[in-house]
Every structure is written in C-alpha cells, then in structure tokens.
C-alpha positions as CSV (number, residue, x, y, z in Angstrom):
1,M,-2.3,15.0,-13.3
2,A,0.7,17.0,-12.9
3,E,-0.2,18.3,-9.5
4,A,-0.4,14.5,-8.5
5,A,3.2,14.1,-9.4
6,P,5.0,15.6,-6.1
7,E,2.7,13.7,-4.0
8,A,3.5,10.1,-6.0
9,E,7.2,11.1,-5.6
10,S,6.9,11.6,-1.9
11,I,5.0,8.4,-1.4
12,D,7.6,6.6,-3.6
13,A,10.3,8.0,-1.5
14,L,8.7,6.8,1.8
15,L,8.7,3.2,0.2
16,D,12.3,3.5,-0.7
17,A,13.1,4.4,2.7
18,E,11.2,1.8,4.1
19,I,12.8,-1.1,1.4
20,A,16.2,0.2,2.6
21,G,15.5,-0.2,6.3
22,F,13.8,-3.6,5.9
23,D,15.6,-6.3,7.7
24,D,15.8,-9.0,5.1
25,G,18.3,-11.0,7.1
26,S,16.1,-14.2,7.2
27,R,14.8,-16.2,4.1
28,A,11.2,-15.2,5.0
29,G,12.3,-11.6,5.0
30,R,14.0,-11.9,1.9
31,M,11.0,-13.6,0.4
32,T,8.7,-11.0,1.6
33,L,10.7,-8.1,0.4
34,A,11.1,-9.8,-3.2
35,A,7.1,-10.5,-3.2
36,F,6.6,-6.7,-2.1
37,R,8.9,-5.3,-4.8
38,A,7.2,-7.4,-7.4
39,A,3.5,-6.2,-6.4
40,R,4.9,-2.5,-6.1
41,H,3.7,-0.1,-8.7
42,R,3.8,3.5,-9.0
43,P,1.7,5.5,-6.9
44,R,-1.8,5.9,-8.4
45,K,-5.0,8.0,-7.0
46,I,-7.8,5.6,-6.1
47,T,-11.1,5.9,-4.1
48,V,-11.0,3.7,-1.1
49,N,-14.1,2.4,0.8
50,F,-14.3,2.7,4.4
51,S,-16.4,1.1,7.0
52,G,-19.7,3.6,7.8
53,G,-20.0,3.8,4.1
54,F,-17.6,6.8,3.5
55,T,-14.9,7.0,0.7
56,Q,-11.5,8.5,0.5
57,K,-9.1,9.3,-2.3
58,C,-5.8,7.5,-1.6
59,W,-3.0,6.0,-3.2
60,S,-2.7,2.5,-4.5
61,V,1.1,1.2,-4.3
62,T,1.0,-2.3,-5.0
63,R,-1.1,-4.5,-7.6
64,T,-3.8,-6.6,-6.1
65,D,-3.1,-10.3,-5.8
66,G,-6.5,-11.2,-6.2
67,C,-7.7,-10.4,-3.0
68,Y,-5.5,-7.7,-1.1
69,S,-3.7,-4.6,-2.2
70,V,-1.8,-1.9,-0.1
71,I,-2.9,1.7,-0.3
72,Y,-1.6,5.0,1.3
73,L,-3.9,7.0,3.3
74,P,-2.3,10.9,2.8
75,S,-4.9,12.3,5.6
76,A,-3.6,9.5,8.2
77,G,0.1,9.5,6.7
78,Y,0.2,5.8,6.9
79,F,-0.5,2.7,4.6
80,S,-3.4,0.3,4.8
81,L,-4.3,-3.2,3.5
82,C,-7.3,-3.2,1.8
83,V,-9.7,-6.2,0.4
84,D,-10.9,-6.2,-3.2
85,S,-14.9,-5.9,-3.2
86,D,-17.5,-5.5,-6.0
87,F,-17.1,-1.7,-5.0
88,G,-13.5,-1.4,-5.3
89,P,-10.6,-1.5,-2.4
90,L,-12.3,-1.7,1.2
91,D,-10.0,-0.6,4.1
92,I,-9.9,-3.8,6.6
93,G,-8.2,-1.9,9.6
94,V,-4.7,-3.3,9.0
95,H,-2.6,0.1,9.1
96,G,1.2,0.9,9.3
97,P,4.3,0.3,7.5
98,A,3.7,-0.6,3.9
99,I,5.5,-4.1,3.7
100,G,4.0,-4.9,7.6
101,C,0.7,-4.5,5.8
102,F,1.6,-6.4,2.6
103,A,3.3,-9.0,4.8
104,S,0.2,-9.6,6.9
105,V,-1.5,-11.7,4.1
106,Q,1.5,-13.4,2.7
C-alpha cells in the first residue's frame, strides 16, 4: 500500500488544482463545486469495467451517489464518469476534468 501513496498524492494535487481553477462565479458553479467537494474522497485503487469486457486498475476519487462516481484513469491521464453496476464501476465514456465529469449528471 505504501507504493500507492505517491500516485494518490499526485491525483489529489490534480484535483486541488482543478478546484482552485474552477469558475464558481455563478450560483450553479458554487453548487457544483460544493457537491463535488462533499463527494470527493482520498483516491483509492479500484477495478473498473470497460466496454469490450476488459478491466483496468484505476483510482476512485468520489463516493458514488447511488448511480455514478468519478474515477481517474492513470493510463489515459484523465478522469471518467462511471455508472455503478452489479460487476463494479463501468466506464460510460464521459472523460475529461473531474468536476466536468461529475457535473454532467448533477
């Protein structure tokens, strides 16, 4: 587990930078940012399912809202929205900044 700490810290730094640069000048922006902060948790490794039947080790960065969660794909270098399934998180092809992925279903 000690090996994972530097990568988790790097992901946390990406999230902190994204939050710092987020435009929360509108009411909707403030609400989105508040909801993202409330859902955010320390990055933890999880297995994510992708179309075509393959899986990949990724990093969960938000708690599920009962349907969706945001994960970080280290091989691609960006965040993704996943839907909860009986087989674990399933990538649904919404990729980009963490808050943008999160906001797409808020």
